[in-house]
C-alpha positions, 0 to 999 in steps of 0.5 A: 789415172786418178788425180789426187792431192798429196795431202788431201782436199783444197780450200784455204786451210784444208784438214790434213788427210787421216794418215798425217799427224795434226799440228806436226812439224817434220824433223829436219832430215838435212839432205837425206831423201825419204828413201835414204831415211828408210834405207838407214833405218833398216841398216840400224835394225840389221845391226841390232839382230843376229847377222844372217847375210841371206835374210838381210840381203833379201830384206834390203831388196824387198824394201828397195823394190817397194820404194821403187814401186812407190816411186814408179807409181807416179811415173807414167812410163816406169815399170813397177816390180810387183805394183803396176797401178799408175796414179797422179798427184798435184805434189808428186814428190810428197805423194812418193814420200808418203807412199815410200814411208808407209810401204817401208814401215809395213815391211820392216815392221813385219820383218823385224818386229814379227819375224825377227823378234826385235822387241824395240823394232816397232818403237823405233819404226813408230818414232821414224814415222812420227818424226816424218809426221805420218800416222803409223796407225793408218793401215787402210789399203783402200783408195788412192791416197799415197798412204793406202798405195804404200800399204798396198805395195807392202802387202804385195811384197810381203805376199811374195815373201811368203812363197819365194822359197825363203821359208819365212813362216818357218823363221828361215829354217831349212827343212832337210839339212843335216851335217855329215860331220859331228861338231868340232869342239874348238876348245879341244885339239884336232878335228874328227871328220867323216868327210874332210870335204864337207862342212863341220859345225863348231861347238863353242862353250859360248856363242856370240854373233859378230855383233855380240848377240848371244846365240842359244845352244853351243853347236852351230846350225847351218844358215840358209842351205836352202837359199839357192831356191829362193826367188831371185831378182835377175837370176833364173830359177834352178831345180837343184838350187844352184842358179850359177854352178862353176863346178865343185871346189878342190877336194882333199883326196881327189886326184885332179884337185888334191894338190890345189886343196893342199896349196889352199890350206898352206896359203891360209897358214901363211896368211896367219903367219903374217899377223904379228906386228912385231915382225916389223915388215912393211908394205905399200898398201896404196892404190898405186901398189895394190888393186887393178886385178883381173876378175877372179885373180890377184894379178893386179899391181896397182894403178899408175895414176889417179884419173881425177888428179892425173897424179900418181897415188902417194905411197901408203906404207904400213906394217903388214900385220897392222894392215892385214888385221885392220882389213880383216876387221873392217870387212868382218862387219862387226861389232855393229854389223849391217852384214856385207849387203848392208855394208855396201849400202853404207858405201853407196851412201857415202859415195853420194855424200862425196863433195861435189858429187853429181847424181848422173845415172850411168854417169851421163845426162842431167843430174837427178834429185836425191830421191830418184837417185837413191830409189833407183840405186837401192833397187839395182844394188840390193837386187844384185846383192840379193841375187849374190846371196841366192847364187852363193848360198846355192853353192854352199848348200849344194857342195856343203864344203869344209872350212879351214879350221876343220881341214887344217886341224884334220890334215895336221892331225893326220901328218905331213903329205910331202915325203913318204920316206919321212916321219909322220907321213899321211897322204891326207896330211899337210904339205911341208914348208920350211919355216911354216909347216914342219914335223916336230923332232927331238932336235927341233924341240930342244931347249932354245930351238924353234919347237922347244915349247912343243917338246912333248909332241915330237912326231906331230905337225907344227905350224907357224901361225897366229897363236890364238885368242888372247885372254884380254883382247883389249890389252893383249896381242897374240902374235905369231909362233910355232903351234900344233896344227891341231890347235890352229884357229882363225883370226877371230873371236873365241865366241864366233870363230867361223860363220855357220855355213859352208865355205864355197863360195865366199859370200863376202866376195860374191856380195862385194863384186856384185855391188861393185858392178852396180856401183860402176854401172850406176855412177858411170865410173869404176873409180870412187869419187876423186879416184880415192876412197879411204877408211881410217882405223885408229891405233888401238881400236881393233876388236880381236886383239890389241892394235893396230900399233899405229893408225892404219888407212885403208885405201881403194881406187875403184869399187872393184879394188874394194870388193877384191880386198873384202874377199881377201880379208876372209883369207887373212882371217882364215875362214875361207880358202882362195878358191872360195874367194876367187870363184865368189868374185866371178859369181858376184860379177854375173849377179851384178851385171845381170841385176843392173841390166834387169833394173 
């Protein structure tokens, strides 16, 4: 071991080391640890670039691993992830903070200024370093100064990134993927599919990411079909690129799962039919009524009491449509998206900021300082969400499954599959359900009847669903009505519609359950501090259309409840079916538990 001073030599007025700015007073960072500063810096960078959950999950993990290694380097027993040197310092905290900062700076500079081409990334990162009185121009990896240690850690992490299977040098582009289906032109009715069980890219007149960044071209490209082969944290490697494989999703036309596939499509139409605030339907959305599900189900009926207060949860009665729309948009991670992995970093940071919260790792022992808490939490949390990306996208790439916009349009264009003796029968059509999926008839389309607006389409399939993209989302609500099945769109924006990758399994579900497992293990309780977490969505602040009509308060008792609602939100939006969600939850649980054990 080498004994070093955190800021250099002795004497009454020692000159600062070369990596520290002269005559500099660090900016006030409040109660934030150095790890928290860099975690929040990365979240801000994520919000400024095109959302790619796989890439950002990996970047969050690599940043967290570097910060852990910088912390562990000054602990005699902690095991580093890639950096195994051991050092000593007269001021261990200052040494750790400097090493963390230089490691984080180098990694983020490469990943966001170089690989991701964010023009202002270096300017932002330099500003953070300057505010901390560090000189970003110090690039040496030689010697035992904390800055050199940080630079060495960054070099090791970046070297791992060049050979971990992510294809970083190729800007994460897959080498051998091609969709089997021709693009679906969203502006036109219907969906022509060579295989209705495989992914279909969308063709849009204008593509914008969830956070409003223009995407070149009009046709989607599959994001990350190779990601199942990326080096994970705790998951074992897989030759076929599926570290966890629960088997295929239900498939249209498969004798064993055709009924499940059709029921899943019907469920999505039902969710879409409930997005009209004018229907006046109210539900209790409090933790006393919602939550407490068994893993991989929606069987929960809420929690009888708040364990922190010993009292029942107060009812939280809201319009069903306002709650659904607010939930969908909250977990959609827009318009300034930090993507689902980053979203759970925000949740974790808010937990640590809760009044009276004590940082006891695992909920036991003496409280630790903010730096130790954050470094260890980020390492476990982001290791889990990185593994969730590897596992979920491994299945997306392997099974290449379809999305609801394609299958509902395709099936609706074929006809109805419930009655071979009735009009418009096709075994690959939509199941009929009175009031939800019906055949347009002469009688049903007469003036004043429910299908009157569809009178030119007798014999086709009508569904009762969200009417689609309003011309002016700031002032208009589409509501629900009878539309042709071939015209159906998810509750989204016209420039985005559905993410550019296969459906099975839901990334939101996997990310969220993995994070919930780590938060539960790390804090020692499945419950949020105080037994309740809340998020208020003010009236009129929705993005996809005008609303909510009144303030909506989202509430969760446990991390698992929040994770389950994150998965459910994707069904409400119409971009996943239930098997995508429930299997994603189960996979996320495995990733979270294994990552916690590994960390």
